[in-house]
N, C-alpha and C positions, 0 to 999 in steps of 0.2 A: 140591232141598231141601238136599242136602249142600253144594252150591256156595254157597247163600245163608248156610248156617251158617259156612262157612269165611270168607266175606267179612266176616261180622259179627265173627268172632274176630280177623281181621286189623285191622279198624277199631278194635276195643277195645284190641288190643295197641299200635297206633300211639298211641292216646289215652293209654294207660298210660305208655308210654315218654316221650311229650311231657310228661306231668304230672310224672313223676319227674325229668326234665331241668330243668324249671322250678323244682321244689322245690330241687334241688341248686344251681342257679344263684342262687336267692334266698338260700339259706343261705350260699353263698359270699360274696355281696355284703354280707349283713347281719351275718354272724357271723365269717367267716374273713378276708375282705379288708378291711383298715382304710383303704385309700386314699380311699374315698368319705367315711368318717368324718373323716379328716384334712382332706379338702377342705371338708367342712361346717364343721369347727372353724375352718378358716382364714378362713371368711367371718364367723364369730361371735367369734373370739378374736384379739386383737392381741398380738403378741409384741414387747415392748419390751426392748432390751438395756440391762443395767446394766453400764457400763464400769468396770473395776477401776482402782484407783490404781496407777500404774506404780511399780516399785521405785525408791527413792531411791539416790543414789550419794554416798558419803563419801570423803574422802581418808584417808590412813594415820593421821592424827591426829584422826579422827572429825569433821572439818569438812565440813559439807554443801556439795557442789559441783554437784549436779544436783537440782533441786527440781521439784515439780509445782505448776502454777497452774491454777485452774479456767478453762475455756473454755465458751462457750455457743453451741450450734447451735439456730437457730430452725427447728422442724419444722412441717409443715402436712399436714392431710388434706383434699384438694381438695373432697370431697363434703360436708364439714362447714362450709365457708366460708359465711358469711351474705352473700348478694348485696347486702344493704343496708348492709354495714359501712362505717364512715367511713374510706375508704382514705387521704384527705388526712391525717387525724390519725395513722393507722397509719404512713404513710411518714415523717411528721415525727419520730415517736418513734425510728424506725430510722435516720433520716438518709439516706434513699434517695428517688429520684424515682418518679413513677408509672410511667414507662417501665420502670424497673428492677423495680418490683413486678410488672408484667405479664410481663416476661421471666422472672422467677423462677417464675411459675406456668405458663408455657407449656411443656408437655411433649409428647412424641410418645407419646400414649396407646396407639397401636397397636403400639408396639415391643415390648411385653411387659416393659419395664424399670420402667414406672410404672403405678400403678393409682390411680384417683380415690378409692378407699376405703382405701388404704394410705399411711401417713405418708411423706413424703420431705423432704429438706433444702430449706428455703426460703432461708435465709441462714446461712452458716458464720461461725464465729469472731466472734461479737458481742462487742465490748468490754464489760468489766464495768460501765462507766458507763451504756452503752446498755441493758444487761440490767436494771439497777436501775430505770431509767425505765419500761421496757416491762413489767416484772413487775407494777407497780401497776395497769396497765390491761389486762393480758392477757385478763382475763375478758370484756372488751368485744369480743373478736375470736375467736369460736368457730372451731375447727379448727386454731388455732395453739397450740403449746406449746413449751417450751424443754427441750432435752436437755443435761445437763451432761457435759462431757468434761474430761480433764486434758491440759495441754500442759507442755512442759519450760521451765524457766528456769534460769539459771546465775549464782548470786550473785557469783562471782569474775570473771566476764567474760573468762576465759582458758581455754586448753585445748580450743579448738574442734576441732582434728583428732582428738585422742585421745578426747574425750568423744563426738563425733559428733552426730547429730541424728535426728529421727524424720520420717517421711514418711507420707502416706496410701497405703495398699496399692494396687497395681495388679493387673491380671488375672493376671500371672505369679506374684505373691505368693500370690494366692488359689489358683491351680492347684497351687502347691507345698505349701500347707498349708491344708486345708479349714476349719481353725478360724478363719481370717480371713474377713471379709465386707466388702463395699464400704463405705467410710467409716471402717474401722479404721485405726489407726496402727501403724507398724512401725519398728524401729530400722534406719536406713539407712546409718550410718557409725560408725566408732570403737567405743567400748565399747557404745553403744546397739545396734549391729548384732551384735557378737560375743556379747553376753550377752542377746540378745532373749528367748530362751525362759525365762530366769530373771527378767527384769525385767517382762515384759508382764503377768503375772498371768492370772487366769481370769475370763471374762465371766460375769455373772449375767443372769437373765431375769425380767421381770415379765410375767405374762399378764393382759391386760385384756379385759373382756367388751364386745362391741359390739352395738348393736341392729340392726334390719333396714335402717337407713339408714347404717350404718357408724360411728355415733357411740359414743364410749367412755362406758359407763354404770357401770363399776365394776370391781373386781378379779374375776378368774375364780376360782371355787372358793375364795372367801374368802382368796385369796392363798396357799393351801396348796401350790400348784404352783410358786410363785416360788422362784428360787434366788438366793442372795447372791453378789456378785462376790468373788473372792479376790485380794487385793493381791499385786503382784509382790514378789520378794525384794529386800531392800535390800543393795546391794553396797558393801563397804569396799574401795576401790581401793588400790593400792600407791603412788599418786601423793602427793607432798608438794606441796600446791597453792600454798604460799608459794614454794617453790623453782621451781615451774612458772611462776608469775607473774614471778618475778625473771628467769628465763631468757628469757621473752618480752620483757621490758624491754631486756635486753642485746642481743637480736637484732632489735630494731625498726630499720627502715630498711636491713635486710640480707636476703639470701636465704641459706638454709642450714638447719642443724638441730643440735639438741643432744639427746643421749640420756644419761641418768644412771641407773645401776643399783646396787642394793645387792648386792655380790658374794656375800655369804653365803647369800642366798635367791633371787637372780635377779629380785627385785621391782624394777620400773621406778619410779624416783623422779621423773623429769621426762622429758618427751618433747615437744620444741619443734620445730615446723616453721615456718619464716619465709619469706615473710610469712604472717601469720595474720589472724584477724578475730574480732570479738566474737561468741561463739556465740549470744547473745540475738538477733542479727539474723535467725537462721533459726528463731525461734519460729513456731508455726503461727498466724500472724496474717494479716490481709488484705494486708499489704505484702510478705509473704514472697517471692512470685513475682518481683517486680521486683528485690528485693535479690539473690535467688539468681542471676538472669540477669546482674546486674551483676558479681557475684563470678566467675561462670563465664567472662565475657568479659574479665576483668582480665588484661593481658599478663604480670603477675607470677605468675599461676596460683596464687592462694591456696588452691584446693582440692587442689593437688598436694602430697601429704604426703611431704616430703623425708626423714623419718626412716626410712621403710620402702620407699618407692617409687623414690627417686632412687638410681641406681647410679653410684658415684664411683670413680675411681682413688684408692686410699688413700694413695699417696705413701709417705714414709719411715717411717710407723708400721708398715708391713709388714716392715720390717727385723727386728722382733722375732720374727716368724714364721720368717723365714729363719734367724735365730740358733738358735731352739729346735730346728727340724728338723735343721739341720746338726749341732748337738751330739748329738742323739739318734742320728743315723746315723753319727757319727764322722768326717764330712768336715770339720767345723769344730772346730779346736782353740782353745778360748777364750783360751789364753795366747799365741797366735800374733799377731804384729803385721804391719803393712804400711807401707811408705813410700808417701806420696801426694804426688807432685810436681805438684799442680794438677789431677789427674784420672787416668782410666784409659785406657791406651793399648791399642788393638787394631787390627790391620790398617792401621797408619799413620795412625790417627785418634785424636784426644783427646776422650774423653767427660768433660766437666769436673766438677770437685768444687771446694769452696771451700778457701781457703788456710789449713788448720788444721795443716799439717805431718803427720808420720807418726802412726800409731796403734799403741800398744804391745800392745793386746789387744782382746778383744770389748767390754769395758766402755768403752774409749775409742771403739771403732767406733760404738757406740750414742750415747755422749755427744756426739760431734762429727758424728754422722750421715754417716760417710764413704762416699761412693758407690763409691770405688775398692775399699774393703773388701768391700762387698756385691755388686758385680759379680763379684768374684773368688770369694767364698764361694758365691754362688748357682750359678755355673758349676761349681764343685767338686762341688756336690750333684747337679746335673743330669747331670754327666759321671761320676757314681760308677761306672757300668757301662761306661764308655768313651765317647769323643767321638762315635762313630757310634751310640751307644745312648741318645741324649738323651731319647727318648720314654719309655724305661723309667725313667730317673731322674726325669723330670717327674711321671710317674704315681705314683711313690713319694712324691714331695713332696706331691702332691695328696691322697694317702691320709691323710696327717697333717693337712693343712689342712682337709679335710672333717670331721675329728673335732673341729675347733674351730668348726664351723658355717659354714665358708666354702663358697661355691658352691651353697648350698641355702637354702631357707627354714628359719629357726630354729623356726618354729611358734609365734610370738608370738600371744597372744590378741587379734589385731588384724587387720582385713581388708587385702587388697591388698599383702601383703608380697612383695617381690621377692627372688629367690635370689641376686642379684648375678651375678658370672661368675668362675669359677675355671677358667682354660684348661687343657685336657688335651692329651695327645699327639694324640688323634684330632682335636681342635679345630685344632691347628696343621697336622696332615696335610692338612686340607681347605684351609687358607689357602696352605700351601706344599707342594703335591703333589710326590712323589718324582720324577716325570717332568720337573719343572722345577727339580730340584736339592735339594728338600726343605729341612729346617731343622736347625740345630744349636744348641748352648747360646748362642753369640754372638747368634743371631737373636732370642732371647727374654730376653736378660739384663736388659732394662729391668724385667722382672717382679721382679727381685731388689731393686729400690728402689721397688716398689709402683706401677709405671707399666705401659705396654703395654695388653694386653687385660684385665688384671685389674680387677675391679670389686667394690666392697663397698657395702652400705648402712650408714647411720650406726648403726643398731641392731646390726649385725654388728661394727662397730668398737668400740662400747661393750662388747659381750659379750666381745670379744677382750681388752679391758682387764680385765674381771672374771675371765676365765680365768687371766690372768697373775697377778692379785692372789691368786687361790685356788690358785696353783701347779698348774694343770692341771685342776681340777675346775670344773664349772659346771652351773647350772640354766637351763632355757629361760627367757629374759626374759618377764615377764608383768605384766599390769596389775591382776589380781584378787588381793587379799590374803585376803579371806574374805567370807562372807555372814553377815548378822546373825542369820538364822534357823538357823544351824549347817550349812547346805548346804556340803559341801566344794568347794573349787575343783578343776578338772580334774586328774586324777592325773599327767598328763604334766609338770606344773609342779613336782612334788615328787620327780621322778626325777633322780638325780645322774649327770652325764655325765663322761667322762674323755677327755682329749686324747691319751692314749697316749704322753706324753712324761714322762720322769722328773722328779720335783719338784726335784732338785738342779740341773737345767739352768735351771729357772725362777729359782733364786736368783741366777744370773749375770746373766740378763736384767733382773731386778728391780734389781740393783745398777747395771747400765748405764742404766736409766731414771732411777734416783735421781741418778746423776751427770750425766745429760742436763739435769736441773733444777738441780743444784748448780753445775755448771761448764761445761755444754755449751750446746746451742742453745735450751734451754727455760728459761733463767735467769729470765725474766719471770714464770714460773709458781711461783716460790718463795713459800712461806708460813712466816712465823716460827713456830717451835715445832712445825711439822707437816711431816714429810718427805713430799713429793710425789714420786711416781714417774711420769714422763711421757715422751712422745716426740712431737716436732714432725714435721710433714710439709708440704711445699709441692707440691701436685699440679699437674702440668703441664696446662694447658688451651689447646688450639690455637685456641679460639674467643674468647679474651679474656684478661683478667688471670688468673693462676694462682689456685688455690683454697688457702685457709688451713686446715690440718688439725692437730688435736692430740687425743691420747687419754692418759688418766692414771688413777691411782687414789691414794687417800690414806686414812689414814696408811699408811706402808710396812709396819709390823709388825702392824697390826690394821686392814685395809682396811674402810672403811665406805661408800665411794662409789667407783664406777668411772664414767668419763665419756668421751664422744667429742663433739667439736665440729667442725663442717665449715661454713666460711663461704665461699660462692662468690665468685669474682672479688675476693679480698681479699689476695692476695700471700702473703708469708711466713707460715709456721705460727706464728711468734712474734708476728706483728703483731696478729692478732685472735683466732684460735682458742685459743691458749694463755692469754692474759689472761682471756678469757671463761670458759674452763674453770676457771681458778684462782679467779676470783670465785665461780663456782657452788659449787665445793668448799668454799671458806671460808664462804660463806653457810650451807651445809648443816651443816658441822662445828662452826662457832662460833655460828651463829645471827645473826651481824651482820658488817658490813664495818668494819674498824678505820679510824680517821680518816686514817691515812697512805695508805690505799688508795682513798679516796673519789674522788680525782681520776681514777684509772684507771677506776673504775666509771662515772663520768660521761662519760669519754671513749668508753667502749664503748657506752654508751646513745645518745650523740649522733652517733656516726660514721655517716654516710650513704653506703652503697655501692649504693643502688638504681640510680643512673644507670649504673654499670658493668654491672649485670645487664641493664638494658634495652638498653644498647649491644651486649651480646653476644647478646641474644635472637634476632635474625634468623638466626644461624648455630649457635645452641645446639641440641643434640639432647635436649631435655627433661631437662637436667641429667645426661645420660649422656656423660661426656667420655672419649674414648679417643684413642690416637695409634698410630702405626706401632710394631710390636713391636721393631724394631731402633732403639735410641735414637740421636738425632741427635748431632752433635758439641757441641750446646748443651744437654746434659742439665742440669736445674736444679741450681743450686749449693746446693740444699737451704735450710736455715733460717738466718735472721739472728737471732742470740741477743740482739740489742740491745733497746732500749726501744721502746714503741709510737711509731709515726711521728707527727709533729706534725700531719699531716693525713691523711685517708683515702687520698690518692693515693700508694700505696706504690710505690717504685721497684723494678720487677721486670724490668728489661731483661735479656734473655738474654745470656750470655757476659760480663757485667760487672756483676753485681748489687752493690749497696752495702748 
C-alpha cells in the first residue's frame, strides 16, 4: 500500500514538473522570445529601403560641382510573376532579349541569398527614357516594380581625381560598417570617399504588408512604422572649379600635377593630376564597367593621382629649405658669397653649374640657383658637428624639415597620400654601412640641390610654398571649406603649425625668390603689377627627359595663392612648370589672361609631351625617380631662364645645355 502511494506521488510529481516546464517554455516562446514573432513578421511584412539623397558638393564660390541624378532599378518578386505575362512586349520595352530575361530570373534559390517571396534586382540602372516607357505599362506585369536611386553627375566635367566616384559596396564594406547592405553605394575615391559619413545620409524604411502568397497588399500599420530618409550634408569645397578647369586645360597632353593653396587658410584651390578623364564616364550606368577597365589599362595611368601619390625629387626648389635651416642654425651667412667657375670641385671632379658667374649672397644664390652655393652650404650644415658626425648634422636638418611637413603625410582630407621620403642618418647607414666605409657629407650633397634619395609629393611642394608665404606658419592643406548645415570641418584643419624657423630668415628667402622671378632663372613667370616669388627646378630623371618643376606664391606682400607645378619629362623648370604656374596665378588673381599672354597660354595648352612619357614608361618606376646619392660630374645645370621653346622638344643634353 505504501509502495503504491509512493509510486503515485512520483508519477504526479513527474507530471507536475513536465507541466510546469511546458508552461515556462510556452511563455518563453510566446511572451519573452521575439525571434519567432520576427520570423512571422518577415513572412508577412516586406521591408523596402528608402534611399537618401546624397549630399551635394559645391565649389568655394557656391557653384554646384557634384549633383544627383535619378537612377532606376527594376525589382521583381519571383512568386508574384504572372506565368502568362507578355514577355515579348516586356523585353521590347526594356530593350533586352528573352535570353537576358531568363538569365535575370535564374537564381540559385538554395543558396540562401535569394527567395522567391523577397524582391531582388532584375535590371540595374535603367535609363530614364526606358523608365518612362515602362512606367506606363508596369501594371501589366505583376511582381515587377521600380526602385528609385541617386547617382552622381558632374556639371563641369573636371576634377575627376579630387571629386572621386561612388561604387556599389562589397562584402568588406559591409563587414566594416553594418549600416550598409548589398546594393548600397559608397564613396570610393577622392572627396566622395573622405567625406562618405557626411555625404551618404541616412536610409529610411517603408514597411509593406504581404498576403499569404507574398503579394504586396498595402502599407503595414497604416504607414506609422515607416521612417523617412535623411539627406546627406551638402559640402562646400575649397576648390575654385574655374581654376581647376583651367589647370586641366594647361596640363592636357602632359603628365604631371598642379596643386594651388590659399596660404592664409590652407584651403586647396586646385588639385590637377594629368592625365585625367571626364568624371561623368564613371557614373553608375550600364557602360561603366567597360570604361573603368579601359582607364585601368591605359598605359598613362589616369587613375594614378600624381598630386598625392607620385614621389618626385623636388630639384632646386629645395634650396629654399637648405637656406632657411642653414640660417636658423647659423651655418649659413646670408651675406656670404661664392665664386662659381662653372661648378663645384670635389676630389678632383667637377659637379657642373651653369655659367652665371659668382654669387654675392644668399639672394643671388636663389636667384641664379647656384649649385656650387648649395653644395657648399648643405655640407656646412651637415658637418656642423664635424666631418665624422654627418649623421648628427643630417638628423638636425631633418628635424626642421619634418616641421615643414616633409617625409610624412600632411594629413590632407584625401585618400592615398604618400609621405614622400626624407632620408635620415639611419637610412644612409643602411645603404652605406660603416664596415664598408660609411658615408659623409660629400656622399649625400646632391640632397642640397633637391636630388638623391629625397622625394616629395606635389601637395608637399605647394604646402612648402605656402609656409614660406606665411613666414613659417601653415595649416594642413584641405579640400573642405564648410558644410551648409553648419557641421564644422575637422578640427585638424583649423590648427596652426609652426616650422620652428624665425620669420626674419623667411624675409631673406622671399627676397631671393622674388629676384629669381625678376632677374634670375624664373623670369618667364613675371606678372605685370604683381610681384611673384618663385623658384624653378629641373629634376634629374635617369629614365628619360628631366622633369620641369616650379613653386611660387603671389603677391609678395599679401599672398593669396601658393602653387607647385610638376611636369614630367619636360626639361627646364622655366620651360613648362613656371609658365603654367604663372598663368594659373594670373587667372586666379586677375580673373582673366591679358591679350599679351594669350600666345603663352595657347602654347601651354597645345604642347604635347605624351610621347616622351610613353617612351620613358618601360623604365619608369611609377613616377618615383631617384638617382645615386653622390652626384655625377654631370649634375644638372639647373634652369634656363629664357622663353618657352618653340617646340616641346626641349634641349636637355647633360653637360652642355642651351
